[in-house]
C-alpha positions in Angstrom: 85.6 91.3 137.0 82.9 89.6 138.9 79.5 89.3 137.0 76.3 88.1 138.5 74.3 85.4 136.9 71.8 88.0 135.8 74.5 90.1 134.1 75.8 87.1 132.3 72.3 86.4 130.9 72.0 89.9 129.7 75.5 90.4 128.3 76.3 87.0 127.0 73.2 86.4 124.9 74.1 84.0 122.1 73.1 84.0 118.5 69.5 84.6 117.7 68.7 85.2 121.4 69.5 81.5 122.2 70.6 82.3 125.7 74.0 82.8 127.4 76.9 81.7 125.3 79.3 79.1 126.8 82.0 79.6 124.1 82.9 81.8 121.2 82.4 79.7 118.2 84.8 80.8 115.4 85.5 79.5 111.9 89.0 80.1 110.5 91.6 78.8 108.2 94.0 76.3 109.8 97.0 77.4 107.7 96.7 81.1 106.8 99.4 83.1 108.5 99.6 85.9 109.4 95.8 85.7 109.9 95.2 82.3 111.5 96.5 78.8 111.9 95.6 75.7 113.8 98.3 76.5 116.4 96.5 79.8 117.0 99.6 81.8 116.0 97.9 84.4 113.7 96.9 87.9 114.7 93.2 87.0 114.1 93.7 84.1 116.6 95.1 86.6 119.1 92.3 89.1 118.6 89.6 86.4 119.0 91.3 85.1 122.2 91.2 88.7 123.4 87.5 89.0 122.8 86.8 85.7 124.4 88.7 86.6 127.5 86.8 89.9 127.7 83.5 87.9 127.5 84.7 85.3 130.0 84.3 82.3 127.6 86.6 79.9 125.8 87.1 79.8 122.0 85.9 76.9 120.0 87.3 76.7 116.5 85.9 75.0 113.3 88.9 74.9 110.9 88.1 75.2 107.2 90.3 76.4 104.3 89.3 79.8 103.1 88.4 78.9 99.6 85.3 79.4 97.5 82.2 78.5 99.6 83.9 79.2 102.9 81.1 81.3 104.4 78.4 79.0 102.9 80.0 75.9 104.3 80.7 77.3 107.8 78.8 80.2 109.2 75.7 79.6 107.1 75.7 75.9 108.1 75.8 76.8 111.8 79.2 75.5 112.4 80.3 78.8 114.0 78.9 82.2 114.9 81.9 84.4 114.0 84.4 84.8 111.2 87.2 87.2 111.8 88.8 89.4 109.2 86.1 90.1 106.6 85.6 93.2 104.6 83.2 95.6 106.2 79.8 95.6 104.6 80.3 92.1 103.0 76.8 91.2 101.8 76.9 87.6 102.8 77.1 88.4 106.5 76.4 91.0 109.1 79.6 92.9 109.9 80.7 94.8 113.0 82.3 98.2 113.0 85.8 97.9 111.5 88.7 97.2 113.9 91.3 98.1 111.3 91.8 99.5 107.8 94.6 98.4 105.5 95.4 98.4 101.8 97.6 97.1 99.1 101.3 98.1 99.2 104.2 98.1 96.7 107.0 95.9 98.1 110.5 96.5 96.9 114.0 96.1 98.3 114.8 98.9 100.8 118.3 99.3 99.3 118.4 99.9 95.5 114.8 98.9 94.9 112.4 101.1 92.9 110.2 103.4 95.0 106.8 103.1 93.3 103.6 104.8 94.7 101.2 104.7 91.7 100.1 102.3 89.0 100.8 105.2 86.6 104.5 105.1 87.3 106.1 104.5 83.8 108.7 102.2 85.3 106.1 99.5 85.8 106.1 98.8 82.1 109.6 97.5 82.3 110.0 96.2 85.9 109.4 92.6 86.8 106.2 92.7 88.8 104.6 90.3 91.2 100.9 90.4 91.8 98.5 88.4 93.9 95.8 86.5 91.9 92.8 84.4 92.8 92.1 82.3 89.7 93.9 81.2 86.6 94.3 84.7 85.1 95.5 88.1 86.4 92.2 90.0 86.1 90.8 89.1 89.5 92.4 91.3 92.3 92.3 95.1 92.3 96.0 95.4 91.6 95.7 92.9 88.7 92.9 94.9 87.3 94.9 98.1 87.6 97.8 96.6 85.7 95.8 95.0 82.9 93.8 98.2 82.4 97.2 99.8 81.5 98.3 97.0 79.3 100.9 95.9 81.8 100.8 92.1 81.3 103.9 90.5 79.8 106.2 91.5 82.7 103.8 90.4 85.4 104.1 87.2 87.4 101.1 85.9 89.4 101.2 84.5 92.9 98.1 82.8 94.3 96.4 84.6 97.2 96.0 81.2 98.9 99.8 80.6 98.6 101.4 77.2 98.9 99.1 75.3 101.3 101.8 72.7 101.9 103.9 75.3 103.7 103.3 77.0 107.1 104.0 80.3 105.5 102.4 79.6 102.2 101.5 83.2 101.3 105.1 84.4 101.7 106.1 83.4 98.2 105.3 86.8 96.6 107.3 88.7 99.3 110.2 86.2 99.1 110.3 86.8 95.3 111.1 90.5 96.0 113.8 89.6 98.6 115.4 87.0 96.3 115.4 89.4 93.2 113.0 87.2 91.2 110.8 90.3 90.8 111.7 93.9 91.2 108.4 95.0 92.9 105.3 93.3 94.1 101.8 94.6 94.9 100.6 92.7 98.1 97.7 93.0 100.5 99.1 95.0 103.5 98.9 92.4 106.3 100.5 89.7 104.2 103.3 92.1 103.1 104.0 93.6 106.5 104.2 90.2 108.3 106.4 88.4 105.7 108.6 91.4 104.8 109.9 91.4 108.4 111.0 87.8 108.0 113.2 88.2 105.0 117.0 88.1 104.9 117.2 91.6 103.3 115.3 94.8 104.3 112.2 95.5 102.3 110.2 98.7 101.9 106.4 98.9 101.8 104.7 101.9 100.1 100.9 102.2 100.2 99.3 102.2 96.8 98.0 105.7 96.0 95.3 106.7 95.4 93.4 104.1 97.6 91.0 103.2 94.8 91.3 102.4 91.1 87.9 103.9 90.2 84.7 103.0 92.0 84.9 99.2 91.3 88.4 98.4 92.5 89.3 99.7 95.9 92.9 99.3 97.1 92.1 99.8 100.8 89.5 98.0 102.9 87.9 98.3 106.4 88.1 95.0 108.2 85.4 93.7 110.5 84.1 90.6 112.3 81.6 88.6 110.2 78.4 87.3 111.9 75.3 85.6 110.9 72.6 88.0 109.7 69.8 88.6 112.2 71.9 87.9 115.3 71.5 91.4 116.7 72.2 90.5 120.3 75.4 88.6 119.4 76.4 91.5 117.1 76.1 93.9 120.0 78.0 91.5 122.3 81.0 91.2 119.9 80.9 94.9 119.0 81.1 95.9 122.7 84.1 93.6 123.2 85.8 95.1 120.1 85.3 98.6 121.4 86.6 97.9 124.8 89.7 96.3 123.4 90.7 98.8 120.7 94.1 99.7 122.1 95.0 96.0 122.7 93.9 95.1 119.2 96.0 97.9 117.7 99.0 96.6 119.6 98.5 93.1 118.2 98.3 94.5 114.6 101.4 96.5 115.2 103.2 93.4 116.6 102.4 91.5 113.3 103.6 94.5 111.1 100.1 95.1 109.7 100.1 98.4 107.8 97.1 100.5 109.0 95.4 103.3 107.2 93.3 106.1 108.6 89.6 105.7 107.8 88.4 107.8 104.9 87.0 111.2 105.8 83.3 111.7 105.6 82.0 114.9 104.1 79.2 116.5 106.2 
């Protein structure tokens, strides 16, 4: 669509009112499928490209592994203006309205595997369980907390959230363990589970964790937004508008990558 120079100045106002943006500056992990990689094959890459096309500008990436200090070393240092795929309401950044909601799922073999829906299922005390972890112990992700609170420890095997960074599909290990029979069931963040489950040699079944929270401190489902630098109101509105205009296309991308999506929680009036 043709836009006049005046419209560009009004609509493509950059961070902190710095004037028209010439590119969409994004910080992302170069090896983190299904979310992003340096070849721009992840679903966040595709969503970012969609937003940039809507705004009529190219994407400029700063690649940085998503480890501790990622936001501090990228967005806060001014290396970029946008980080895709952050939890809505994350305190370190300003977040847009969510563009999808997903949650942890139980992953098991579709044929003969246990159908688990709750951490209170007594079979979890004897099954071999895979769980994602962040640090050197299991008490650091919501599913890990749910298991340890029930004393389910000895039959649990941990898989790093970051995965094997030497592989192009490093986070696939926990899903591969279910497919190979190394574990009976795994609790995996939905987008990771959905993407890698569809690439295994045997059919796998994904069952959302219920209920979607393990008490007030350990949610099992999250709204996901774009993360922006605080105070960049004009840029926030710019990105939010592009997200809203492209909701159907974004949902199609998520479906293409097998991302399990949940309905937003109902608000009582």
